[in-house]
Each structure stands twice: as structure tokens, then as C-alpha cells.
MMTF fields as JSON, N, C-alpha, C and O atoms, coordinates in Angstrom:
{
  "mmtfVersion": "1.0.0",
  "mmtfProducer": "UNKNOWN",
  "numBonds": 519,
  "numAtoms": 520,
  "numGroups": 130,
  "numChains": 1,
  "numModels": 1,
  "chainsPerModel": [1],
  "groupsPerChain": [130],
  "chainIdList": ["A"],
  "bondAtomList": [4, 2, 8, 6, 12, 10, 16, 14, 20, 18, 24, 22, 28, 26, 32, 30, 36, 34, 40, 38, 44, 42, 48, 46, 52, 50, 56, 54, 60, 58, 64, 62, 68, 66, 72, 70, 76, 74, 80, 78, 84, 82, 88, 86, 92, 90, 96, 94, 100, 98, 104, 102, 108, 106, 112, 110, 116, 114, 120, 118, 124, 122, 128, 126, 132, 130, 136, 134, 140, 138, 144, 142, 148, 146, 152, 150, 156, 154, 160, 158, 164, 162, 168, 166, 172, 170, 176, 174, 180, 178, 184, 182, 188, 186, 192, 190, 196, 194, 200, 198, 204, 202, 208, 206, 212, 210, 216, 214, 220, 218, 224, 222, 228, 226, 232, 230, 236, 234, 240, 238, 244, 242, 248, 246, 252, 250, 256, 254, 260, 258, 264, 262, 268, 266, 272, 270, 276, 274, 280, 278, 284, 282, 288, 286, 292, 290, 296, 294, 300, 298, 304, 302, 308, 306, 312, 310, 316, 314, 320, 318, 324, 322, 328, 326, 332, 330, 336, 334, 340, 338, 344, 342, 348, 346, 352, 350, 356, 354, 360, 358, 364, 362, 368, 366, 372, 370, 376, 374, 380, 378, 384, 382, 388, 386, 392, 390, 396, 394, 400, 398, 404, 402, 408, 406, 412, 410, 416, 414, 420, 418, 424, 422, 428, 426, 432, 430, 436, 434, 440, 438, 444, 442, 448, 446, 452, 450, 456, 454, 460, 458, 464, 462, 468, 466, 472, 470, 476, 474, 480, 478, 484, 482, 488, 486, 492, 490, 496, 494, 500, 498, 504, 502, 508, 506, 512, 510, 516, 514],
  "bondOrderList": [1, 1, 1, 1, 1, 1, 1, 1, 1, 1, 1, 1, 1, 1, 1, 1, 1, 1, 1, 1, 1, 1, 1, 1, 1, 1, 1, 1, 1, 1, 1, 1, 1, 1, 1, 1, 1, 1, 1, 1, 1, 1, 1, 1, 1, 1, 1, 1, 1, 1, 1, 1, 1, 1, 1, 1, 1, 1, 1, 1, 1, 1, 1, 1, 1, 1, 1, 1, 1, 1, 1, 1, 1, 1, 1, 1, 1, 1, 1, 1, 1, 1, 1, 1, 1, 1, 1, 1, 1, 1, 1, 1, 1, 1, 1, 1, 1, 1, 1, 1, 1, 1, 1, 1, 1, 1, 1, 1, 1, 1, 1, 1, 1, 1, 1, 1, 1, 1, 1, 1, 1, 1, 1, 1, 1, 1, 1, 1, 1],
  "groupList": [{"groupName": "MET", "atomNameList": ["N", "CA", "C", "O"], "elementList": ["N", "C", "C", "O"], "formalChargeList": [0, 0, 0, 0], "bondAtomList": [1, 0, 2, 1, 3, 2], "bondOrderList": [1, 1, 2], "singleLetterCode": "M", "chemCompType": "L-PEPTIDE LINKING"}, {"groupName": "THR", "atomNameList": ["N", "CA", "C", "O"], "elementList": ["N", "C", "C", "O"], "formalChargeList": [0, 0, 0, 0], "bondAtomList": [1, 0, 2, 1, 3, 2], "bondOrderList": [1, 1, 2], "singleLetterCode": "T", "chemCompType": "L-PEPTIDE LINKING"}, {"groupName": "LEU", "atomNameList": ["N", "CA", "C", "O"], "elementList": ["N", "C", "C", "O"], "formalChargeList": [0, 0, 0, 0], "bondAtomList": [1, 0, 2, 1, 3, 2], "bondOrderList": [1, 1, 2], "singleLetterCode": "L", "chemCompType": "L-PEPTIDE LINKING"}, {"groupName": "ALA", "atomNameList": ["N", "CA", "C", "O"], "elementList": ["N", "C", "C", "O"], "formalChargeList": [0, 0, 0, 0], "bondAtomList": [1, 0, 2, 1, 3, 2], "bondOrderList": [1, 1, 2], "singleLetterCode": "A", "chemCompType": "L-PEPTIDE LINKING"}, {"groupName": "PRO", "atomNameList": ["N", "CA", "C", "O"], "elementList": ["N", "C", "C", "O"], "formalChargeList": [0, 0, 0, 0], "bondAtomList": [1, 0, 2, 1, 3, 2], "bondOrderList": [1, 1, 2], "singleLetterCode": "P", "chemCompType": "L-PEPTIDE LINKING"}, {"groupName": "HIS", "atomNameList": ["N", "CA", "C", "O"], "elementList": ["N", "C", "C", "O"], "formalChargeList": [0, 0, 0, 0], "bondAtomList": [1, 0, 2, 1, 3, 2], "bondOrderList": [1, 1, 2], "singleLetterCode": "H", "chemCompType": "L-PEPTIDE LINKING"}, {"groupName": "GLN", "atomNameList": ["N", "CA", "C", "O"], "elementList": ["N", "C", "C", "O"], "formalChargeList": [0, 0, 0, 0], "bondAtomList": [1, 0, 2, 1, 3, 2], "bondOrderList": [1, 1, 2], "singleLetterCode": "Q", "chemCompType": "L-PEPTIDE LINKING"}, {"groupName": "VAL", "atomNameList": ["N", "CA", "C", "O"], "elementList": ["N", "C", "C", "O"], "formalChargeList": [0, 0, 0, 0], "bondAtomList": [1, 0, 2, 1, 3, 2], "bondOrderList": [1, 1, 2], "singleLetterCode": "V", "chemCompType": "L-PEPTIDE LINKING"}, {"groupName": "ILE", "atomNameList": ["N", "CA", "C", "O"], "elementList": ["N", "C", "C", "O"], "formalChargeList": [0, 0, 0, 0], "bondAtomList": [1, 0, 2, 1, 3, 2], "bondOrderList": [1, 1, 2], "singleLetterCode": "I", "chemCompType": "L-PEPTIDE LINKING"}, {"groupName": "SER", "atomNameList": ["N", "CA", "C", "O"], "elementList": ["N", "C", "C", "O"], "formalChargeList": [0, 0, 0, 0], "bondAtomList": [1, 0, 2, 1, 3, 2], "bondOrderList": [1, 1, 2], "singleLetterCode": "S", "chemCompType": "L-PEPTIDE LINKING"}, {"groupName": "ASN", "atomNameList": ["N", "CA", "C", "O"], "elementList": ["N", "C", "C", "O"], "formalChargeList": [0, 0, 0, 0], "bondAtomList": [1, 0, 2, 1, 3, 2], "bondOrderList": [1, 1, 2], "singleLetterCode": "N", "chemCompType": "L-PEPTIDE LINKING"}, {"groupName": "GLY", "atomNameList": ["N", "CA", "C", "O"], "elementList": ["N", "C", "C", "O"], "formalChargeList": [0, 0, 0, 0], "bondAtomList": [1, 0, 2, 1, 3, 2], "bondOrderList": [1, 1, 2], "singleLetterCode": "G", "chemCompType": "PEPTIDE LINKING"}, {"groupName": "LYS", "atomNameList": ["N", "CA", "C", "O"], "elementList": ["N", "C", "C", "O"], "formalChargeList": [0, 0, 0, 0], "bondAtomList": [1, 0, 2, 1, 3, 2], "bondOrderList": [1, 1, 2], "singleLetterCode": "K", "chemCompType": "L-PEPTIDE LINKING"}, {"groupName": "CYS", "atomNameList": ["N", "CA", "C", "O"], "elementList": ["N", "C", "C", "O"], "formalChargeList": [0, 0, 0, 0], "bondAtomList": [1, 0, 2, 1, 3, 2], "bondOrderList": [1, 1, 2], "singleLetterCode": "C", "chemCompType": "L-PEPTIDE LINKING"}, {"groupName": "ASP", "atomNameList": ["N", "CA", "C", "O"], "elementList": ["N", "C", "C", "O"], "formalChargeList": [0, 0, 0, 0], "bondAtomList": [1, 0, 2, 1, 3, 2], "bondOrderList": [1, 1, 2], "singleLetterCode": "D", "chemCompType": "L-PEPTIDE LINKING"}, {"groupName": "TRP", "atomNameList": ["N", "CA", "C", "O"], "elementList": ["N", "C", "C", "O"], "formalChargeList": [0, 0, 0, 0], "bondAtomList": [1, 0, 2, 1, 3, 2], "bondOrderList": [1, 1, 2], "singleLetterCode": "W", "chemCompType": "L-PEPTIDE LINKING"}, {"groupName": "ARG", "atomNameList": ["N", "CA", "C", "O"], "elementList": ["N", "C", "C", "O"], "formalChargeList": [0, 0, 0, 0], "bondAtomList": [1, 0, 2, 1, 3, 2], "bondOrderList": [1, 1, 2], "singleLetterCode": "R", "chemCompType": "L-PEPTIDE LINKING"}, {"groupName": "TYR", "atomNameList": ["N", "CA", "C", "O"], "elementList": ["N", "C", "C", "O"], "formalChargeList": [0, 0, 0, 0], "bondAtomList": [1, 0, 2, 1, 3, 2], "bondOrderList": [1, 1, 2], "singleLetterCode": "Y", "chemCompType": "L-PEPTIDE LINKING"}, {"groupName": "PHE", "atomNameList": ["N", "CA", "C", "O"], "elementList": ["N", "C", "C", "O"], "formalChargeList": [0, 0, 0, 0], "bondAtomList": [1, 0, 2, 1, 3, 2], "bondOrderList": [1, 1, 2], "singleLetterCode": "F", "chemCompType": "L-PEPTIDE LINKING"}, {"groupName": "GLU", "atomNameList": ["N", "CA", "C", "O"], "elementList": ["N", "C", "C", "O"], "formalChargeList": [0, 0, 0, 0], "bondAtomList": [1, 0, 2, 1, 3, 2], "bondOrderList": [1, 1, 2], "singleLetterCode": "E", "chemCompType": "L-PEPTIDE LINKING"}],
  "groupTypeList": [0, 1, 1, 2, 3, 3, 2, 4, 1, 5, 2, 2, 6, 7, 8, 2, 9, 10, 9, 11, 12, 11, 11, 4, 3, 3, 3, 0, 1, 13, 12, 1, 2, 9, 14, 3, 15, 16, 10, 3, 2, 1, 2, 7, 4, 2, 3, 3, 16, 17, 2, 2, 3, 16, 17, 11, 4, 18, 1, 3, 3, 16, 5, 2, 17, 2, 2, 9, 5, 5, 1, 6, 2, 2, 12, 16, 3, 9, 9, 16, 12, 5, 14, 11, 8, 0, 7, 6, 2, 2, 6, 6, 2, 13, 6, 3, 11, 3, 19, 7, 3, 2, 5, 14, 3, 2, 2, 2, 7, 6, 3, 3, 16, 3, 11, 5, 3, 13, 0, 7, 2, 19, 2, 1, 13, 3, 3, 12, 4, 9],
  "groupIdList": [1, 2, 3, 4, 5, 6, 7, 8, 9, 10, 11, 12, 13, 14, 15, 16, 17, 18, 19, 20, 21, 22, 23, 24, 25, 26, 27, 28, 29, 30, 31, 32, 33, 34, 35, 36, 37, 38, 39, 40, 41, 42, 43, 44, 45, 46, 47, 48, 49, 50, 51, 52, 53, 54, 55, 56, 57, 58, 59, 60, 61, 62, 63, 64, 65, 66, 67, 68, 69, 70, 71, 72, 73, 74, 75, 76, 77, 78, 79, 80, 81, 82, 83, 84, 85, 86, 87, 88, 89, 90, 91, 92, 93, 94, 95, 96, 97, 98, 99, 100, 101, 102, 103, 104, 105, 106, 107, 108, 109, 110, 111, 112, 113, 114, 115, 116, 117, 118, 119, 120, 121, 122, 123, 124, 125, 126, 127, 128, 129, 130],
  "secStructList": [7, 7, 7, 4, 4, 4, 1, 7, 2, 2, 2, 2, 2, 2, 2, 2, 2, 2, 1, 4, 4, 4, 2, 2, 2, 2, 6, 1, 1, 7, 2, 2, 2, 2, 2, 2, 2, 2, 2, 2, 2, 6, 1, 2, 2, 2, 2, 2, 2, 2, 2, 2, 2, 2, 6, 7, 6, 6, 6, 1, 1, 6, 6, 2, 2, 2, 2, 6, 6, 1, 1, 2, 2, 2, 2, 6, 1, 7, 6, 6, 6, 2, 2, 2, 2, 2, 2, 2, 2, 2, 2, 2, 2, 2, 2, 6, 6, 7, 7, 7, 7, 6, 6, 1, 2, 2, 2, 2, 2, 2, 2, 2, 2, 6, 6, 7, 2, 2, 2, 2, 2, 2, 2, 2, 2, 2, 7, 7, 7, 7],
  "xCoordList": [-65.01, -65.761, -66.381, -65.992, -68.191, -68.852, -69.191, -69.033, -69.654, -70.069, -71.59, -72.131, -72.062, -73.689, -73.595, -74.008, -72.836, -72.736, -72.633, -73.013, -71.936, -71.878, -73.104, -72.998, -74.153, -75.769, -75.859, -75.174, -76.975, -77.733, -78.442, -79.186, -78.577, -79.627, -81.163, -81.885, -81.886, -83.057, -82.72, -83.177, -82.157, -82.054, -81.641, -82.127, -80.452, -80.337, -81.64, -81.665, -82.512, -83.479, -84.203, -84.481, -84.542, -86.263, -85.421, -85.82, -84.022, -83.094, -83.092, -83.212, -82.979, -82.937, -84.244, -84.36, -85.207, -86.943, -87.616, -88.6, -86.826, -87.6, -86.874, -87.445, -85.57, -84.813, -85.397, -84.822, -86.759, -87.233, -86.143, -85.617, -85.735, -84.9, -83.333, -82.459, -82.975, -81.982, -81.812, -80.661, -82.674, -82.364, -81.386, -80.324, -82.347, -81.508, -79.944, -79.023, -79.749, -78.288, -77.513, -76.344, -77.819, -77.302, -76.282, -75.361, -77.486, -77.808, -76.43, -75.954, -76.136, -74.972, -73.315, -72.369, -73.444, -72.379, -71.754, -70.524, -72.377, -71.454, -72.161, -73.262, -71.923, -72.652, -73.545, -74.757, -72.837, -73.985, -75.26, -76.26, -74.89, -75.841, -77.105, -78.311, -76.451, -77.127, -77.957, -79.171, -77.613, -78.205, -79.119, -80.205, -79.189, -79.91, -81.219, -82.387, -80.735, -82.005, -82.717, -83.933, -81.998, -82.802, -83.922, -85.142, -82.964, -83.955, -85.071, -86.194, -84.85, -85.897, -87.11, -88.08, -87.159, -87.897, -89.03, -90.253, -88.35, -88.918, -90.252, -91.093, -90.511, -90.974, -92.079, -91.9, -93.262, -94.427, -94.382, -94.096, -94.731, -93.756, -93.566, -94.209, -91.88, -90.856, -90.545, -89.593, -91.405, -91.958, -93.146, -93.272, -93.694, -94.894, -94.433, -94.621, -93.474, -92.347, -91.672, -92.159, -90.994, -90.607, -91.104, -90.739, -92.21, -93.174, -93.607, -93.744, -93.879, -94.198, -93.951, -94.412, -92.298, -90.599, -90.682, -91.044, -90.369, -90.484, -91.371, -90.967, -92.474, -93.514, -94.777, -95.593, -94.25, -95.798, -96.951, -97.071, -97.629, -98.744, -100.093, -101.005, -99.702, -100.83, -100.405, -101.41, -99.536, -99.003, -98.196, -97.797, -98.112, -97.545, -98.212, -97.639, -99.814, -100.309, -99.77, -99.041, -100.036, -100.163, -98.463, -98.555, -97.323, -96.431, -96.552, -95.823, -97.688, -97.284, -97.004, -96.339, -97.305, -97.007, -95.804, -95.367, -95.326, -94.364, -93.164, -92.291, -93.227, -92.615, -91.859, -90.7, -92.984, -93.47, -92.683, -92.449, -92.357, -91.57, -90.388, -89.726, -89.736, -88.271, -87.82, -86.708, -88.404, -88.094, -88.687, -89.419, -88.131, -88.105, -89.65, -89.925, -90.496, -91.353, -92.464, -92.783, -92.908, -93.124, -92.491, -93.061, -91.438, -90.793, -90.401, -89.635, -90.661, -90.289, -91.705, -91.536, -92.853, -94.189, -94.482, -94.023, -95.341, -95.593, -97.136, -97.727, -97.307, -98.23, -99.483, -100.221, -99.847, -101.185, -101.56, -102.591, -100.301, -100.192, -99.745, -99.024, -99.901, -99.634, -100.664, -100.729, -101.317, -102.828, -102.925, -103.477, -102.502, -102.58, -101.627, -101.738, -100.51, -99.461, -99.349, -98.806, -100.071, -100.524, -101.919, -102.398, -102.57, -103.575, -102.617, -102.474, -102.268, -101.547, -100.755, -101.082, -99.898, -99.159, -99.972, -99.475, -101.134, -102.179, -102.801, -103.244, -102.845, -103.662, -102.246, -102.397, -101.333, -100.307, -100.041, -99.71, -100.097, -100.077, -101.81, -102.011, -102.581, -103.623, -103.857, -104.509, -102.944, -102.998, -101.857, -102.22, -100.829, -100.22, -100.646, -99.94, -101.893, -102.139, -102.194, -102.451, -101.99, -101.931, -103.181, -104.132, -103.419, -104.69, -104.375, -103.341, -105.771, -106.564, -107.824, -108.877, -107.404, -108.348, -108.457, -107.547, -109.93, -109.982, -110.527, -110.939, -110.322, -110.495, -108.592, -108.283, -107.818, -106.498, -106.861, -106.963, -106.981, -107.494, -105.971, -105.986, -104.86, -103.512, -103.556, -103.571, -103.559, -103.814, -104.652, -104.466, -105.794, -107.281, -106.95, -107.191, -106.336, -105.728, -104.96, -105.18, -103.838, -102.723, -103.133, -102.78, -103.923, -104.527, -105.518, -105.65, -106.118, -107.212, -106.234, -106.545, -104.869, -104.079, -103.339, -102.773, -103.175, -102.283, -103.427, -103.233, -104.537, -105.932, -106.031, -106.612, -105.459, -105.846, -107.308, -107.66, -108.207, -109.166, -109.677, -110.348, -109.06, -108.829, -108.543, -108.932, -107.522, -106.502, -107.923, -108.251, -108.459, -109.346, -110.629, -110.355, -111.317, -112.3, -111.649, -112.376, -110.026, -109.877, -109.411, -109.511, -109.011, -109.203, -110.19, -110.478, -111.48, -112.831, -113.344, -113.876, -112.972, -113.462, -112.641, -113.16, -111.078, -110.189, -110.594, -110.99, -110.494, -110.859, -111.834, -113.037, -111.359, -112.322, -113.158, -112.888, -113.977, -114.817, -113.986, -113.192, -113.747, -113.42, -114.348, -113.892],
  "yCoordList": [-133.493, -132.783, -132.727, -132.316, -133.266, -132.842, -131.02, -130.059, -131.113, -129.48, -129.83, -130.837, -128.265, -128.427, -129.194, -130.354, -128.39, -129.107, -130.026, -130.379, -131.035, -132.42, -133.61, -134.831, -132.779, -133.071, -133.935, -133.898, -134.838, -135.362, -134.449, -134.03, -133.917, -132.69, -132.902, -131.988, -134.096, -133.765, -132.865, -131.83, -133.462, -132.352, -131.633, -130.783, -131.083, -129.62, -128.314, -127.102, -129.055, -128.521, -128.024, -126.851, -129.31, -128.741, -128.195, -127.121, -128.482, -126.93, -125.813, -124.844, -125.366, -124.103, -123.92, -122.889, -124.281, -123.967, -123.686, -122.964, -124.471, -124.086, -122.993, -122.425, -122.581, -121.717, -120.302, -119.536, -119.41, -118.191, -117.412, -117.906, -116.305, -115.336, -115.824, -115.145, -117.284, -118.112, -118.553, -118.574, -118.99, -119.577, -119.327, -119.887, -117.95, -117.094, -116.959, -116.941, -116.862, -115.882, -117.04, -116.873, -118.426, -119.031, -120.293, -121.089, -119.513, -120.546, -119.049, -119.164, -118.126, -117.601, -117.643, -116.959, -118.734, -119.118, -120.393, -120.415, -121.257, -122.306, -122.374, -121.865, -122.983, -123.75, -124.82, -124.637, -126.064, -126.791, -126.004, -125.995, -125.172, -124.486, -123.894, -124.133, -123.262, -122.616, -123.788, -123.605, -124.847, -126.125, -126.059, -125.766, -126.21, -127.268, -126.232, -126.527, -125.082, -123.675, -123.551, -123.629, -123.403, -122.871, -124.135, -124.002, -125.731, -127.072, -127.069, -126.985, -127.166, -126.608, -126.088, -126.728, -124.663, -123.868, -124.784, -124.793, -125.413, -126.582, -127.172, -127.189, -127.619, -128.785, -127.668, -126.774, -128.223, -127.789, -127.299, -126.183, -128.356, -128.445, -127.589, -126.975, -127.703, -126.651, -125.828, -125.371, -125.064, -124.035, -123.213, -122.039, -124.258, -123.532, -123.135, -122.129, -124.383, -124.358, -123.067, -122.104, -122.854, -121.486, -120.066, -119.142, -120.164, -118.948, -119.129, -118.095, -120.07, -119.709, -119.657, -119.235, -120.315, -119.923, -118.027, -117.188, -117.582, -116.118, -115.216, -114.316, -115.284, -115.068, -114.893, -114.085, -116.22, -116.313, -116.754, -116.705, -117.136, -117.407, -116.933, -117.478, -115.191, -114.309, -113.6, -113.014, -113.531, -113.211, -113.546, -112.879, -115.443, -116.49, -116.713, -117.0, -116.559, -116.529, -115.146, -115.01, -114.358, -113.346, -113.233, -112.701, -113.645, -114.323, -115.003, -114.846, -115.749, -117.043, -116.55, -117.361, -115.323, -115.172, -114.303, -113.883, -114.163, -113.163, -114.215, -113.999, -115.76, -116.807, -117.232, -117.418, -117.283, -118.18, -117.341, -117.98, -116.009, -115.315, -115.031, -114.474, -115.469, -115.601, -117.044, -117.167, -118.259, -119.542, -120.333, -119.889, -121.633, -122.469, -123.238, -124.105, -122.695, -123.452, -123.786, -124.915, -122.588, -122.465, -123.055, -124.015, -122.605, -122.874, -123.926, -123.798, -124.92, -126.172, -126.772, -127.619, -126.312, -126.707, -126.043, -124.937, -126.868, -126.102, -124.94, -124.994, -123.95, -122.948, -123.305, -122.63, -124.882, -124.985, -125.983, -126.435, -126.027, -126.655, -125.531, -125.592, -124.689, -123.424, -123.473, -123.454, -123.526, -123.004, -123.959, -123.726, -125.158, -126.159, -126.118, -125.939, -126.465, -126.018, -124.684, -124.785, -123.54, -122.591, -123.006, -122.105, -123.984, -124.482, -125.315, -125.219, -125.938, -127.557, -126.175, -126.078, -125.432, -124.309, -123.462, -122.963, -123.116, -122.475, -123.908, -123.517, -125.088, -125.739, -126.126, -126.321, -126.159, -126.746, -125.596, -125.993, -124.558, -123.369, -123.337, -122.494, -124.015, -123.888, -124.777, -124.559, -126.145, -127.011, -126.876, -127.538, -126.215, -126.052, -124.603, -124.248, -124.086, -123.266, -121.485, -120.716, -121.002, -120.331, -119.809, -120.588, -118.191, -117.341, -117.356, -117.664, -116.863, -116.697, -115.535, -115.687, -114.745, -113.64, -112.968, -112.379, -112.93, -112.131, -110.417, -109.429, -110.69, -108.527, -108.277, -107.135, -109.066, -108.376, -108.889, -110.106, -108.349, -108.741, -108.752, -109.4, -108.263, -108.497, -110.378, -110.809, -110.808, -112.326, -112.804, -113.469, -112.603, -112.604, -112.017, -112.624, -110.67, -110.116, -110.453, -110.206, -111.135, -111.697, -112.899, -113.197, -113.555, -115.189, -115.225, -116.233, -114.229, -113.348, -113.035, -113.528, -111.958, -111.613, -112.986, -113.087, -114.044, -115.032, -115.819, -116.789, -115.364, -116.842, -117.974, -118.967, -117.993, -118.941, -118.807, -118.251, -119.673, -119.962, -120.753, -120.399, -121.838, -122.492, -122.276, -122.693, -121.272, -120.518, -119.438, -119.544, -118.719, -118.111, -119.284, -119.313, -119.85, -120.704, -121.011, -120.984, -121.393, -122.197, -120.978, -121.334, -119.795, -118.55, -118.437, -118.757, -117.905, -118.236, -119.031, -118.821, -119.875, -121.424, -121.511, -121.9, -121.021, -121.138, -119.912, -120.067, -119.068, -117.87, -117.492, -117.234, -117.526, -116.812, -115.64, -114.439, -116.128, -114.444, -113.815, -114.478, -112.356, -111.445, -110.446, -109.65],
  "zCoordList": [116.252, 115.988, 115.248, 114.155, 115.544, 114.286, 114.018, 114.77, 112.757, 112.505, 111.961, 111.506, 112.29, 111.374, 110.309, 110.29, 108.965, 107.606, 107.309, 106.192, 108.376, 108.199, 108.815, 108.936, 109.097, 109.551, 108.359, 107.337, 108.724, 106.555, 106.104, 106.99, 105.121, 104.497, 104.841, 104.443, 105.608, 105.596, 107.458, 107.941, 107.768, 109.279, 109.179, 109.925, 108.327, 108.497, 107.621, 107.834, 106.724, 106.272, 107.415, 107.66, 108.252, 109.729, 110.287, 110.736, 110.575, 111.676, 110.934, 111.684, 109.332, 109.002, 109.095, 109.757, 108.845, 108.174, 109.597, 109.759, 110.75, 112.012, 112.679, 113.61, 112.294, 112.974, 112.802, 113.575, 111.731, 111.498, 110.878, 109.88, 111.298, 110.621, 110.684, 110.143, 111.514, 111.259, 110.292, 109.855, 109.687, 108.675, 107.342, 107.071, 106.357, 105.711, 106.182, 105.366, 107.652, 107.568, 107.801, 107.454, 108.383, 108.765, 107.126, 106.943, 106.384, 104.593, 103.903, 102.773, 104.606, 104.222, 104.53, 104.137, 105.385, 106.468, 105.087, 105.045, 104.166, 103.542, 102.781, 102.993, 101.6, 100.343, 101.144, 101.255, 101.758, 102.344, 102.472, 101.755, 103.861, 104.517, 103.349, 103.299, 102.71, 101.31, 100.628, 100.717, 100.027, 99.488, 100.458, 99.957, 101.736, 102.38, 102.385, 102.131, 102.708, 103.09, 101.51, 101.334, 100.721, 99.084, 99.138, 99.243, 99.012, 99.158, 99.939, 99.442, 101.297, 102.018, 102.09, 102.495, 101.631, 100.76, 99.779, 99.917, 98.927, 98.188, 98.497, 97.598, 99.576, 100.621, 101.453, 102.28, 100.778, 101.824, 102.947, 103.38, 103.439, 105.189, 106.038, 106.889, 105.395, 105.66, 105.57, 106.202, 104.477, 103.681, 105.103, 105.449, 105.503, 106.852, 107.807, 108.492, 107.888, 109.563, 109.152, 109.744, 108.571, 108.604, 108.712, 109.439, 107.616, 108.17, 109.314, 109.967, 109.809, 111.853, 112.376, 113.437, 111.931, 113.369, 112.681, 113.505, 111.369, 111.286, 111.737, 112.473, 111.443, 111.44, 112.841, 113.283, 113.087, 114.499, 113.511, 112.286, 114.39, 114.092, 113.468, 112.847, 114.081, 114.105, 112.39, 111.987, 111.607, 110.898, 109.574, 108.619, 110.105, 108.77, 107.612, 106.561, 107.777, 105.916, 105.554, 104.571, 106.151, 105.463, 104.441, 103.335, 104.808, 104.073, 102.481, 101.502, 102.654, 101.766, 100.512, 99.868, 99.79, 98.34, 97.953, 96.882, 99.624, 99.775, 99.508, 98.667, 100.58, 100.217, 98.936, 98.569, 98.501, 97.425, 96.032, 95.006, 96.137, 94.846, 95.033, 94.157, 96.598, 97.038, 97.039, 97.552, 96.579, 96.699, 95.368, 94.483, 95.526, 94.728, 94.559, 93.73, 95.524, 95.757, 94.44, 94.068, 93.908, 93.102, 91.841, 91.322, 91.331, 90.656, 90.153, 89.198, 90.465, 90.277, 89.354, 88.477, 89.621, 89.549, 88.048, 87.762, 87.06, 86.49, 87.23, 88.308, 85.939, 86.621, 87.002, 87.721, 86.288, 86.771, 88.171, 88.669, 88.432, 90.5, 90.901, 91.897, 90.531, 91.826, 92.603, 93.832, 91.958, 93.3, 94.066, 95.141, 93.837, 94.522, 96.028, 97.241, 94.809, 96.074, 97.469, 98.569, 96.873, 97.696, 98.319, 99.008, 98.253, 99.062, 100.533, 101.752, 99.62, 100.534, 101.76, 102.942, 101.184, 102.375, 103.01, 104.02, 102.727, 103.693, 104.76, 105.84, 104.592, 104.979, 106.104, 107.31, 105.612, 106.555, 107.554, 108.671, 107.428, 108.2, 109.021, 109.895, 108.744, 109.168, 110.386, 111.408, 109.889, 110.538, 112.07, 113.042, 112.183, 112.475, 113.774, 114.717, 113.39, 114.159, 113.734, 114.661, 112.574, 112.231, 112.11, 112.046, 112.05, 112.095, 110.542, 109.949, 110.015, 108.729, 109.169, 109.788, 108.761, 108.785, 107.923, 107.34, 107.626, 106.07, 106.487, 105.879, 107.448, 107.433, 106.865, 106.524, 106.833, 106.235, 104.652, 104.495, 103.935, 102.582, 101.864, 100.818, 102.148, 101.419, 100.679, 99.526, 101.561, 100.795, 100.25, 99.231, 100.768, 99.691, 98.066, 97.022, 98.21, 97.092, 96.174, 94.988, 96.661, 96.315, 95.567, 94.425, 96.351, 95.723, 94.534, 93.839, 94.359, 93.832, 92.166, 91.082, 92.464, 91.035, 90.939, 89.851, 91.727, 90.861, 90.204, 89.472, 90.498, 89.431, 90.304, 89.867, 91.717, 92.419, 93.068, 94.107, 91.868, 92.455, 93.945, 94.915, 93.595, 94.899, 96.377, 97.468, 95.781, 96.985, 97.606, 98.787, 96.928, 97.395, 97.806, 99.006, 97.733, 98.159, 99.398, 100.391, 99.617, 100.239, 102.319, 103.494, 101.745, 102.76, 102.952, 104.106, 102.005, 102.731, 103.97, 105.06, 103.339, 104.192, 105.631, 106.677, 105.476, 106.425, 107.364, 108.519, 106.935, 107.554, 109.535, 109.542, 110.328, 111.563, 111.659, 111.67, 111.71, 111.692, 112.182, 112.85, 112.12, 113.017, 113.717, 114.538]
}
């Protein structure tokens, strides 16, 4: 009998990132799942999948900066690349159907505080009029 932990790492990463709240919970069960979970969130497409699965399309974008502080997503890149990574993450979310609304200024404030000028511009372009 094959266990979940015996699956190839890339499949574990996809499964964990698509499981929403279940991803972090499963990662606590063993080292293999913990490693797969931690590494999955270093990949922009999988981080976007997790946000959508965990928070849904209406609030996933609000959690962009929250996610980045709890994962290795930005830690592996130089600080001058952080803005671009966050823009990629926002774009992935938008392509997957996430809503971005400027009336919820939290994301815009977080991007501005982080000094992510490209992200602020992307947010103003991606936001649907409310």
C-alpha cells in the first residue's frame, strides 16, 4: 500500500497547496509532508493556488502579504526582486479568478509600506471598479 508521503514531491506540493486549510495541518504529520509544504509555498503558482483554496476568490488577494511573511516565498530572493514576485503572485491570483478591489485598501497599504511600486501599479490596474 502506497502512502501519501511516498508520492513524488511535486505531486505532494500540488496536493498540499490545493487543500486550503488542510495543507498546513497535513504538513504537521510528518517530515516529508512538512518539507513538501514549505517548498510548495516558495513557488508562486502553488502559493497562489493555496491562497485561492484557503481564502476563496473574494478575499485571497487580501492575504498576499500575510502569506509572504510566513513562507520562504520572498526569503530566497534578493529584496529588489520582492516587488516582482508579489506582482507575479497577484497576476496568478487574478488569472485564476481572484477579485481585487481597491475599496479594501489593506493590500494597497501593505504594498506601499513594503516599497513595492510595481505592485501598487499592478493593483490599480487589476482592481475592478466597485
